[in-house]
DRENLUM-300291 format. One line per field, with one value per residue (C-alpha): residue in one letter; x, z, y. Coordinates in nm, 2 decimals, padded with zeros to 4 digits. Layout:
// DRENLUM-300291
lofi <- c(A  ...) .
xx <- c(X  ...) .
zz <- c(Z  ...) .
yy <- c(Y  ...) .
This chain:
// DRENLUM-300291
lofi <- c(X  X  X  X  X  X  X  X  X  X  X  X  X  X  X  X  X  X  X  X  X  X  X  X  X  X  X  X  X  X  X  X  X  X  X  X  X  X  X  X  X  X  X  X  X  X  X  X  X  X  X  X  X  X  X  X  X  X  X  X  X  X  X  X  X  X  X  X  X  X  X  X  X  X  X  X  X  X  X  X  X  X  X  X  X  X  X  X  X  X  X  X  X  X  X  X  X  X  X  X  X  X  X  X  X  X  X  X  X  X  X  X  X  X  X  X  X  X  X  X  X  X  X  X  X  X  X  X  X  X  X  X  X  X  X  X  X  X  X  X  X  X  X  X  X  X  X  X  X  X  X  X  X  X  X  X  X  X  X  X  X  X  X  X  X  X  X  X  X  X  X  X  X  X  X  X  X  X  X  X  X  X  X  X  X  X  X  X  X  X  X  X  X  X  X  X  X  X  X  X  X  X  X  X  X  X  X  X  X  X  X  X  X  X  X  X  X  X  X  X  X  X  X  X  X  X  X  X  X  X  X  X  X  X  X  X  X  X  X  X  X  X  X  X  X  X  X  X  X  X  X  X  X  X  X  X  X  X  X  X  X  X  X  X  X  X  X  X  X  X  X  X  X  X  X  X  X  X  X  X  X  X  X  X  X  X  X  X  X  X  X  X  X  X  X  X  X  X  X  X  X  X  X  X  X  X  X  X  X  X  X  X  X  X  X  X  X  X  X  X  X  X  X  X  X  X  X  X  X  X  X  X  X  X  X  X  X  X  X  X  X  X  X  X  X  X  X  X  X  X  X  X  X  X  X  X  X  X  X  X) .
xx <- c(-00.02  00.30  00.47  00.14  00.12  00.48  00.47  00.17  00.30  00.65  00.39  00.21  00.48  00.66  00.37  00.33  00.71  00.69  00.37  00.57  00.78  00.77  00.64  00.32  00.26  00.02  -00.37  -00.50  -00.51  -00.54  -00.62  -00.58  -00.87  -01.08  -01.12  -01.16  -01.47  -01.61  -01.62  -01.94  -01.80  -01.68  -01.94  -01.93  -01.56  -01.40  -01.48  -01.74  -01.77  -02.09  -02.22  -02.19  -01.87  -01.77  -01.41  -01.49  -01.77  -02.09  -02.02  -01.62  -01.53  -01.18  -01.15  -01.23  -01.00  -00.72  -00.80  -00.78  -00.44  -00.27  -00.40  -00.31  -00.15  00.22  00.24  00.20  00.50  00.68  00.93  01.17  01.23  00.98  01.11  01.20  01.31  01.59  01.46  01.66  01.37  01.58  01.64  01.35  01.17  00.86  00.58  00.32  00.24  00.45  00.37  00.65  00.48  00.74  00.53  00.24  00.04  00.34  00.41  00.56  00.38  00.55  00.36  00.56  00.81  00.57  00.67  00.40  00.47  00.17  00.22  00.58  00.70  01.06  01.15  01.14  00.87  00.50  00.43  00.58  00.82  01.12  01.06  00.72  00.55  00.85  00.90  00.91  01.26  01.31  01.03  01.22  01.47  01.43  01.54  01.49  01.81  01.66  01.41  01.43  01.28  00.93  00.68  00.41  00.39  00.06  -00.10  -00.41  -00.45  -00.23  -00.21  00.16  00.14  00.08  00.26  00.56  00.76  01.10  01.05  00.89  01.20  01.42  01.25  01.22  01.46  01.32  00.99  00.80  00.48  00.28  -00.16  -00.34  -00.66  -00.80  -00.59  -00.29  -00.10  -00.04  00.15  00.39  00.41  00.52  00.82  00.88  00.71  00.65  00.30  00.31  00.41  00.10  -00.24  -00.52  -00.83  -01.19  -01.38  -01.48  -01.25  -00.93  -00.63  -00.45  -00.07  00.02  -00.12  -00.19  -00.51  -00.58  -00.94  -01.00  -01.30  -01.46  -01.34  -01.44  -01.21  -01.10  -00.77  -00.55  -00.19  -00.20  -00.48  -00.74  -00.94  -01.08  -00.89  -00.76  -00.96  -00.91  -00.92  -00.88  -00.81  -00.85  -00.56  -00.64  -00.36  -00.30  -00.54  -00.52  -00.71  -00.61  -00.80  -00.56  -00.77  -00.60  -00.76  -01.14  -01.38  -01.63  -01.95  -02.15  -01.89  -01.73  -01.99  -02.08  -01.70  -01.71  -02.02  -01.89  -01.50  -01.49  -01.41  -01.03  -00.75  -00.64  -00.78  -00.54  -00.73  -00.65  -00.70  -00.48  -00.51  -00.88  -01.05  -01.36  -01.33  -01.34  -01.52  -01.60  -01.30  -01.11  -01.19  -01.22  -01.04  -01.37  -01.55  -01.20  -01.29  -01.64  -01.54  -01.31  -01.63  -01.81  -01.56  -01.58  -01.17  -01.02  -00.76  -00.74  -00.41  -00.44  -00.24  -00.17  -00.01  00.31  00.49  00.33  00.18  -00.10  -00.36  -00.40  -00.42  -00.10  00.09  -00.06  -00.38  -00.51  -00.32  -00.46  -00.83  -00.83  -00.70  -00.96  -01.26  -01.14  -01.11  -01.48  -01.55  -01.35  -01.19  -00.84  -00.59  -00.23  00.04  00.38  00.67  00.81  00.98  00.88  00.77  00.40  00.29  -00.01  -00.25  00.00  00.06  00.03  00.24  00.04  00.32  00.19  00.53  00.39  00.41  00.81) .
zz <- c(-00.03  00.11  -00.24  -00.45  -00.28  -00.33  -00.69  -00.75  -00.59  -00.79  -01.10  -01.03  -00.92  -01.22  -01.43  -01.28  -01.34  -01.73  -01.75  -01.61  -01.91  -02.12  -02.43  -02.28  -02.27  -02.04  -02.00  -02.02  -01.68  -01.63  -01.89  -02.18  -01.92  -01.90  -02.29  -02.32  -02.12  -02.30  -02.58  -02.73  -02.84  -02.49  -02.31  -02.01  -01.92  -02.31  -02.63  -02.87  -03.25  -03.42  -03.45  -03.20  -03.29  -03.10  -03.11  -03.19  -03.42  -03.22  -03.32  -03.25  -03.01  -02.84  -02.91  -03.26  -03.28  -03.14  -03.44  -03.67  -03.56  -03.53  -03.86  -04.05  -04.37  -04.41  -04.63  -04.34  -04.42  -04.78  -04.88  -05.03  -04.94  -04.99  -05.36  -05.19  -05.35  -05.16  -05.23  -05.11  -04.91  -04.81  -05.17  -05.36  -05.50  -05.76  -05.85  -05.73  -05.36  -05.34  -05.12  -05.04  -04.86  -04.60  -04.56  -04.32  -04.31  -04.26  -04.52  -04.63  -04.80  -04.95  -05.02  -05.11  -04.83  -04.59  -04.50  -04.35  -04.19  -04.11  -03.85  -03.84  -03.73  -03.80  -03.52  -03.69  -03.51  -03.40  -03.05  -02.72  -02.71  -03.00  -03.06  -03.16  -03.47  -03.65  -04.00  -04.32  -04.47  -04.71  -04.52  -04.29  -04.46  -04.37  -04.04  -03.86  -04.09  -04.41  -04.34  -04.35  -04.11  -04.06  -04.01  -03.90  -03.77  -03.78  -03.57  -03.62  -03.33  -03.04  -03.13  -03.16  -03.57  -03.59  -03.29  -03.21  -02.88  -03.04  -03.36  -03.21  -02.95  -03.26  -03.50  -03.15  -03.26  -03.65  -03.57  -03.55  -03.43  -03.38  -03.50  -03.29  -03.15  -02.86  -02.55  -02.73  -02.68  -02.31  -02.49  -02.65  -02.33  -02.16  -02.40  -02.36  -02.63  -02.55  -02.45  -02.72  -03.00  -02.98  -03.11  -03.01  -03.27  -03.16  -03.47  -03.72  -03.55  -03.77  -03.75  -04.00  -04.06  -04.36  -04.66  -04.50  -04.33  -04.13  -04.03  -03.77  -03.92  -03.80  -03.80  -03.66  -03.46  -03.11  -02.88  -02.65  -02.56  -02.20  -02.01  -02.09  -02.42  -02.50  -02.35  -02.61  -02.97  -03.29  -03.64  -04.03  -04.15  -04.44  -04.53  -04.78  -04.96  -05.24  -05.55  -05.38  -05.11  -04.95  -04.73  -04.44  -04.35  -04.04  -03.94  -04.01  -04.02  -04.33  -04.19  -04.30  -04.20  -04.54  -04.73  -04.45  -04.50  -04.89  -04.91  -04.68  -04.85  -05.13  -05.37  -05.31  -05.54  -05.32  -05.05  -04.85  -04.73  -04.49  -04.68  -04.52  -04.15  -04.15  -04.00  -03.98  -03.58  -03.63  -03.91  -03.76  -03.67  -04.03  -04.37  -04.62  -04.91  -05.11  -04.89  -04.89  -05.28  -05.17  -04.93  -05.16  -05.40  -05.08  -05.05  -05.39  -05.45  -05.77  -05.68  -05.42  -05.22  -04.99  -04.74  -04.41  -04.56  -04.69  -04.37  -04.04  -04.02  -03.79  -03.91  -04.04  -04.42  -04.68  -04.67  -05.07  -05.01  -04.95  -05.31  -05.49  -05.37  -05.40  -05.73  -05.87  -05.66  -05.79  -06.15  -06.10  -06.00  -06.23  -05.95  -06.01  -05.78  -05.73  -05.57  -05.53  -05.38  -05.04  -05.09  -05.49  -05.51  -05.61  -05.75  -05.72  -06.07  -06.24  -06.37  -06.04  -06.01  -06.06  -06.07  -05.92  -05.73  -05.52  -05.77  -05.89) .
yy <- c(-00.01  00.23  00.14  00.20  00.57  00.65  00.56  00.75  01.03  01.04  01.01  01.31  01.51  01.39  01.48  01.84  01.93  01.82  02.05  02.35  02.34  02.65  02.49  02.44  02.82  03.03  03.04  03.42  03.61  03.93  04.18  03.92  03.68  04.00  04.06  03.66  03.65  03.97  03.80  03.71  03.36  03.28  03.05  02.81  02.89  02.80  02.93  02.79  02.75  02.88  02.52  02.24  02.09  01.76  01.70  01.32  01.17  01.06  00.71  00.69  00.47  00.43  00.06  00.12  00.44  00.17  -00.06  00.17  00.27  -00.05  -00.14  00.24  00.27  00.20  00.50  00.79  00.89  00.93  00.70  00.92  01.27  01.56  01.77  02.11  02.46  02.64  03.05  03.35  03.47  03.78  03.91  03.79  04.09  04.09  04.35  04.12  04.00  03.67  03.37  03.08  02.77  02.58  02.27  02.20  02.55  02.73  02.98  03.36  03.61  03.90  04.24  04.54  04.61  04.40  04.06  03.81  03.50  03.27  02.98  02.91  02.57  02.50  02.28  01.95  01.82  01.91  01.80  01.90  01.70  01.66  01.26  01.24  01.41  01.47  01.62  01.45  01.41  01.71  01.91  02.10  02.29  02.61  02.82  03.17  03.23  03.18  03.47  03.85  04.06  04.00  04.26  04.07  03.71  03.56  03.25  03.07  02.86  02.71  02.35  02.23  02.23  02.58  02.75  02.65  02.74  02.64  02.89  03.14  03.16  03.13  03.40  03.63  03.94  03.92  03.98  04.34  04.27  03.94  03.94  03.61  03.50  03.61  03.42  03.33  03.64  03.50  03.20  03.49  03.67  03.35  03.32  03.66  03.84  04.21  04.31  04.59  04.35  04.17  04.23  04.01  04.00  03.83  03.70  03.97  04.21  04.37  04.54  04.77  04.79  05.03  04.93  04.57  04.49  04.13  04.06  03.75  03.55  03.22  02.86  02.53  02.40  02.40  02.50  02.37  02.30  02.14  01.96  02.25  02.32  02.65  02.89  03.06  03.13  02.97  03.17  03.21  03.56  03.78  03.94  04.26  04.42  04.64  04.50  04.18  03.95  03.63  03.38  03.21  02.92  02.79  02.48  02.44  02.17  02.27  02.46  02.78  03.02  02.97  03.10  03.38  03.47  03.45  03.66  03.99  03.96  03.74  03.73  03.64  03.58  03.28  03.08  02.85  02.58  02.29  01.93  01.68  01.54  01.41  01.08  00.97  00.99  01.38  01.46  01.83  01.99  01.88  01.87  01.59  01.71  01.75  01.96  02.16  02.21  02.30  02.58  02.74  02.79  02.92  03.17  03.27  03.21  03.22  02.97  02.74  02.61  02.32  02.29  02.09  01.85  01.75  01.77  01.59  01.24  01.35  01.13  00.79  00.83  00.79  01.09  01.21  01.08  01.46  01.58  01.33  01.36  01.73  01.72  01.51  01.69  02.04  01.90  01.74  02.10  02.31  02.45  02.62  02.46  02.56  02.29  02.43  02.26  02.37  02.68  02.74  03.13  03.17  03.49  03.62  03.69  03.47  03.18  02.95  02.62  02.31  02.05  01.71  01.69  01.40  01.18  01.26) .
């Protein structure tokens, strides 16, 4: 009995110490907590989606998910290195906004003199520990040293594959300002980012930085880095630049908000939408590829750029299945698609890269 008590005590203390690591961030307090609690999207102690959104499907079972995990495809990771282009991000210049994708949901948008970096994850893993959810070979060839000064670093939500502690620290001296959903600023402050460099937005709130305007818009997802969920908001964004408009999708299941955003802000030159890491057991928080194509139509996007793939295996499907499915669905629905390689320049309003690099 005594030994059991001692073992439980040691395990509890070890768990407590582990959860104090910086990577877990911090829940909002003080002024940030007051803003959170005053949000119309915060109810019963956590942020809510526009529609009822269980994280798991109603018919999902632990036994079923365990079976799916142990019988999953052997091709959740590629057998060959992911192809990439090593662009000179500091010297690259163009007369149109340019976009560079770095795998999964990380990308840089260069618009005039502004450099906008979204959801950067360059640590090589997407979890609180370095030995789990490791990047595919070839998919992690950019580091903080490759980047110019960043005017705006934009975060969609606080999950590890979008908000990376190690990357935030590495880029700290290169970033002028951060734009994040409500509550996420608490994580950044714990990691040493000054309060006056952080702008937090609720859904439908906007901030203007010179000729660039960012409006936070709804997404259908959830948040949380530790044991609690829903203490910070998740968001998509409308990015307005001179003569161009881009939708930054973050993570989201399919819902009516895409049509609502399309009616309010469309048409978009480009919609950057997730189309990977889906599963029948969590159909409300991530889209199937066919839903991604429909979302781009709802948004009234001229071109769809599917992301949330090509770097991490966070679901049980083949690593390239999302690309095959979204390509076929886009063809059927006559939706223009761009599929650049990691690091390949994408110039808005020009001929978009469409090479099927996953078949090389």
